VEXPAMAR-40710 format. One record per residue (C-alpha): residue in three letters; x, y, z. Coordinates in steps of 0.02 Angstrom, whole numbers, padded with zeros to 5 digits, always signed. Each point is the difference from the previous one (the first is absolute). Last residue first. Layout:
residues N
ALAXYZ/...
end
This chain:
residues 391
LEU+00131-00221+01396/VAL-00126-00058-00129/GLN+00082-00017-00171/GLY-00114+00063-00138/LEU-00128-00128-00048/VAL-00024-00100-00161/CYS-00140-00121-00046/CYS+00000-00180-00061/HIS-00123-00094-00108/CYS-00117-00125+00078/CYS+00005-00178+00069/LEU+00176-00050-00051/GLU+00022-00185+00036/LYS+00135-00080+00104/GLU+00116-00148-00020/ARG+00094-00060+00153/GLU+00182-00005+00058/GLU+00047+00170-00069/GLU+00136+00048-00123/LEU+00076+00169-00039/PRO+00063+00073-00164/GLU+00140+00131-00007/PHE-00071+00164-00063/SER-00020+00040-00184/ARG+00031+00164-00090/TRP-00075+00041-00169/GLY+00026+00146-00118/GLY+00123+00142+00035/GLY-00125+00130+00056/ASN+00060+00137-00118/ALA-00170+00043-00075/SER-00093-00046+00160/THR-00100-00163+00008/ASP+00123-00089+00115/PHE-00035-00187-00001/VAL+00020-00103+00158/HIS+00000-00189+00019/VAL-00043-00091+00162/GLU+00007-00190+00016/SER-00074-00121+00125/ARG+00030-00187-00018/LEU-00130-00107+00085/ARG+00031-00174+00065/SER-00088-00169-00003/ILE+00119-00138+00051/GLU+00026-00140-00128/GLY+00074+00119-00127/PRO-00042+00137-00123/THR-00018+00181+00059/ARG-00172+00081-00008/TYR+00026+00182-00048/GLY-00047+00167+00080/ALA+00011+00170-00081/LEU+00013+00180+00058/PHE+00020+00126-00142/TYR+00051+00172+00061/LEU-00030+00142-00123/ARG+00111+00150+00026/THR-00024+00187-00029/GLY-00051+00031+00180/ILE-00064-00165+00068/PRO-00128-00095-00106/ALA-00043-00178+00053/MET-00033-00151-00113/THR-00063-00172+00047/LEU+00045-00173-00063/TYR-00055-00170+00063/LEU+00031-00186-00011/ARG+00133-00006-00135/GLN+00052-00177-00042/MET+00181-00055+00005/THR+00073-00115-00132/PRO+00122-00136+00048/TRP+00190+00031-00006/ASN+00113-00095-00121/ASP-00046+00091-00160/SER+00009+00167+00089/THR-00107+00124+00098/SER-00162-00028-00094/ILE-00136+00122+00047/PRO-00184-00047-00007/THR-00056+00134+00002/SER+00082+00164-00049/LEU+00078+00112+00132/THR+00178-00051-00047/HIS-00025+00042-00184/LEU+00005+00187+00030/HIS-00042+00121-00141/SER-00014+00179+00065/GLY+00138+00079-00105/ASP-00119+00110-00097/VAL-00175+00005+00074/MET-00126-00089-00111/ASP-00145+00110-00056/TRP-00182+00000+00057/MET-00133+00095-00098/ASN-00118+00148+00015/LEU+00100+00104-00125/LYS+00005+00154+00111/GLY-00002-00098+00163/ASP+00150-00108-00046/TYR+00004-00136+00133/LEU+00168-00079+00040/GLU+00031-00187-00009/ILE+00128-00104+00095/TYR+00078-00157-00074/GLY-00012-00190-00006/LYS-00189-00021+00008/TRP+00000-00007+00190/ALA-00164-00024+00093/ASN-00062-00125-00130/LEU-00182-00047+00028/CYS-00044+00157+00099/ASP+00089+00111-00125/GLY+00175+00064-00025/SER+00133+00127+00047/SER-00086+00168+00016/PHE+00057+00180+00018/LEU-00095+00165+00003/ARG+00089+00169-00004/GLY-00023+00156+00107/GLY+00161-00028+00095/ILE-00037-00182+00035/ALA-00176-00074-00010/VAL-00038-00184+00018/ILE-00100-00125-00103/GLN-00014-00179+00061/ASN-00056-00169-00066/PRO-00102+00067-00145/PRO-00164-00087-00048/VAL+00001-00110-00158/ASP-00093+00068-00153/LEU+00152+00109-00035/GLU+00023+00179-00065/TRP-00002+00080+00175/MET-00061+00177-00040/ARG-00107-00060-00144/ALA-00153+00106+00037/MET-00011+00129+00139/PHE-00170+00020+00084/ASP-00015+00155+00109/TRP-00062-00005+00179/ALA-00069+00148+00098/ASN+00022+00094+00163/ARG+00053+00152-00102/ARG+00146+00043+00114/THR+00045-00180+00041/ASP+00006-00049-00184/TYR-00019-00188-00012/VAL+00072-00089-00152/GLU-00073-00166-00057/ALA+00117-00107-00105/SER-00016-00107-00155/SER+00080-00162-00059/ARG-00133-00105+00085/GLN-00138+00111-00072/THR+00048-00062-00173/ASN-00067-00172+00044/TYR+00069-00150-00092/PRO-00079-00173+00008/GLY-00171+00074+00037/PRO-00049+00116+00144/SER-00177-00069+00001/ASP-00150+00083+00081/SER+00065+00178-00017/ASP-00100+00140+00085/GLY+00133+00033+00132/ARG+00135+00008-00131/GLU+00135-00128+00021/ALA+00165-00020+00089/PHE+00120-00135+00051/GLY+00137+00119+00050/GLY+00076+00148-00089/VAL+00047+00162+00088/VAL-00085+00098+00138/HIS+00086+00171-00006/ILE-00029+00126+00139/LYS+00052+00175-00052/GLY+00136+00121+00058/ARG+00110-00030-00151/TRP+00005-00186+00041/THR-00068-00094+00149/VAL-00003-00187-00030/GLY-00132-00136+00020/VAL+00009-00168-00088/CYS-00149-00106-00054/LYS-00025-00180+00053/TYR-00185+00045-00007/ARG-00108+00104-00114/LEU-00179+00058-00029/THR+00005+00152-00113/SER-00070+00178-00001/MET+00079+00030+00170/ASN-00117+00038+00145/PRO+00002+00171+00082/LEU+00096+00004+00164/PRO-00057-00062+00170/ARG+00083+00072+00157/TRP+00096-00107+00123/GLU+00037+00063+00175/ASP+00145+00010+00122/LEU-00010+00191+00010/VAL+00188+00023-00017/THR+00030-00149-00116/ASP-00137+00053-00120/TYR-00043-00152-00105/VAL-00069+00010-00177/GLU-00129-00109-00086/ALA-00033-00084-00167/SER-00138-00108-00074/SER+00009-00081-00171/ILE-00003-00183+00051/GLY+00081-00153-00077/ARG-00082-00153-00072/ALA+00026-00185+00036/SER-00119+00007+00148/ALA-00006-00133+00136/LEU+00141+00066+00108/THR-00081+00171+00022/SER+00062+00180-00009/GLN+00120-00012-00146/GLY+00120+00140-00043/GLY-00041+00175-00058/ALA+00068+00157+00082/VAL+00099+00048+00154/TYR+00073+00171+00043/ILE+00102+00034+00157/ARG+00026+00181+00051/ASN+00166+00079+00046/ASP-00005+00115-00153/CYS-00019-00150-00116/VAL+00023-00182+00049/THR-00043-00148-00111/CYS-00110-00154-00004/ALA-00075-00102-00142/PHE-00097-00156+00049/ASP+00036-00186+00012/PHE-00111-00011+00155/ARG-00154+00094+00059/PRO-00117+00036+00145/ILE-00110+00152-00036/ALA-00009+00144+00125/LEU+00180-00038+00046/PRO+00032-00013+00186/ALA+00045+00143+00119/CYS+00172-00036+00071/LYS+00056-00135+00120/SER+00168+00021+00087/TRP+00169-00087-00005/SER+00158+00044+00097/ASP+00188-00001-00032/THR+00013+00179+00068/ARG+00098+00072-00147/VAL-00067-00120-00130/ASN-00181+00041+00040/TYR-00104-00138-00080/ARG-00175+00051-00054/LEU-00137-00124-00038/VAL-00148+00017-00118/SER-00137-00132-00004/PRO-00126-00018-00141/LEU+00037-00187-00018/VAL-00050-00123-00135/GLU-00039-00173+00069/LEU+00055-00181+00020/ASP+00099-00060-00151/VAL+00078-00172+00022/GLU+00179-00020-00064/VAL+00046-00182-00022/ILE+00178-00062+00023/ASP+00048-00167-00079/GLY+00172-00045+00068/PRO-00061-00168+00059/ASP-00160-00048-00092/ARG-00172+00024+00073/GLY+00019+00186+00025/VAL+00089+00096+00137/VAL-00090+00160+00049/LYS+00032+00185-00033/HIS-00141+00113+00058/CYS-00059+00156-00090/LEU-00044+00181+00035/ARG-00012+00112-00152/GLY+00059+00179+00020/GLY-00046+00168+00074/ILE+00135+00127+00044/VAL+00163-00018+00096/TYR+00065+00176+00039/ILE+00183+00029+00044/SER+00046+00146+00113/ASP+00147+00119+00026/GLY-00062+00130-00125/ILE-00121-00084-00121/SER+00032-00175-00064/VAL-00100-00120-00108/MET-00048-00184+00010/ALA-00144-00061-00106/PHE-00090-00166+00020/GLY-00016-00144-00123/LYS+00051-00126+00130/LEU-00022-00025+00188/ILE+00045-00171+00065/HIS-00069-00109+00140/ASN+00127-00115+00082/GLU-00048+00062+00174/ILE-00153+00112-00001/LEU+00043+00173-00063/GLY-00032+00153+00109/PRO+00177+00067-00005/ILE+00118+00011-00151/MET+00164-00066+00069/THR+00146+00116+00032/VAL+00180+00049-00038/ILE+00076-00146-00093/ASP+00171+00061-00055/TRP+00081-00003-00173/SER+00177+00063-00030/ASN+00097+00084-00141/ASN+00097+00117+00115/SER-00057+00174-00057/PRO-00144-00069-00102/ASN-00094-00057+00158/TYR-00144-00116-00042/CYS-00138-00010+00129/GLU-00112-00152+00018/ILE-00185-00008+00040/TRP-00086-00160+00057/ASN-00152-00086-00069/SER-00059-00165+00075/ILE+00117-00151-00003/ASN-00010-00034+00187/ILE+00137-00126+00037/ASN-00019-00157+00107/PRO+00005-00116-00152/MET+00010+00091-00168/PRO-00137+00044-00124/ASP+00071+00036-00173/ARG+00039+00162-00093/ALA+00038+00093+00161/CYS-00075+00175+00003/PHE+00073+00165-00056/SER-00033+00187+00014/ALA+00125+00127-00065/TYR+00084+00155+00072/ILE+00141+00097-00083/ARG+00106+00117+00107/TYR+00065+00173-00042/ASP+00132+00124+00058/ASN+00149-00107-00046/SER-00040-00011-00185/SER+00157-00092-00052/ASN+00139+00041-00124/GLU+00109+00129+00087/ARG-00037-00045+00181/THR+00056-00176-00037/PRO-00094-00159-00037/ARG+00100-00139-00081/SER-00039+00001-00184/VAL+00020-00127-00138/SER+00013+00100-00160/THR-00116-00002-00150/SER+00035+00070-00172/SER+00092-00162-00044/SER-00159-00100+00018/ILE-00026-00109+00153/SER+00053-00181-00025/ASP+00152+00031+00112/MET-00117+00008+00150/ILE-00038-00184-00021/HIS+00185-00035-00025/THR+00024+00009+00188/PRO-00071-00174+00022/SER-00158-00027+00104/SER+00007-00019+00188/PRO-00050+00176+00046/PRO+00037+00041+00183/ILE-00147-00040+00115/THR-00149+00099+00058/SER-00099-00091+00134/PHE-00186+00003+00024/LYS-00095+00031+00161/PRO-00180+00057-00011/LEU-00046+00155+00101/PRO-00118-00013+00148/PRO-00172+00082-00026/ILE-00017+00190+00015/THR-00140+00062+00113/LEU-00112+00135-00073/HIS-00035+00182+00043/ALA-00172+00074-00036/MET+00000+00164-00096/
end
């Protein structure tokens, strides 16, 4: 693997929250505000997410960087920039997964943010779809190039099973409004991609999750390969494709998602699948649990949390905040929800909040960490991944 040079890190300041303390009081009674301790934090894990600045800024490269969230002390740190990007070029629609002490950045859509005709008007210009695969070693703080995807893609399903990375679906060109059915698997030891049989459906904005030893590609904008018109409602969109690694074959599973809108995230904890919303509304107000026997999603008792909804109103005298992003990370029996909000005022700021729900029978409901504020708004570029602490 070829090693890459890491660009300089952007400099943003984290400041104490300026909003009134009653914001945290709006959390439901089953929720407690938590200061991390060894008893209630996942000290052995870190959560990594990729961001870019929402707006171009003078003398600052807004290209993708990766931040690390530490649950043990409720802190965010910028750890690295994604290398190989021209200044102010952004990578979106890629996948970021972890194996061992490494993070893999896979595929994506390269775009360029430029200022439009009117002040404050930011235009995103699409440039190309990338097949590139990069590996970031957290222990050595170094990047290297891996073997590229056989087919470039963005907005695709991606998951890890038995230390192999599986990708399926997505879009391979900027001009097409249809997804693809191809899939491939990456061997991290051999540094090579191997093609898998095609799915029976074309789909993109689908979600990948490993469950019961099989690769599940759920939802998305999907259609049969022989369909000329998906119509106003397409039953394939609520379906899933399930890959059996032993049989090297896909099985079509109808109605696994229930909605015509693609899921936002689906994660596995203790042999169970959890979701919180779709790509249009990342938080529907509660967490859902998948019932494999009945092939349906049920609301998790005690999982309602108004604070994650958007927009949120803190009081009659305090302006509304708008949620900019939300991503979900599974650690042990807990689901970490990491959210960012635009705070009202003349100076643009971002309010970062972390809420934790314990999925175990006696988990005790929600816990919420003290919010943090940053000087500039940022945009989540892909969903997060979790690594064990690197010593």
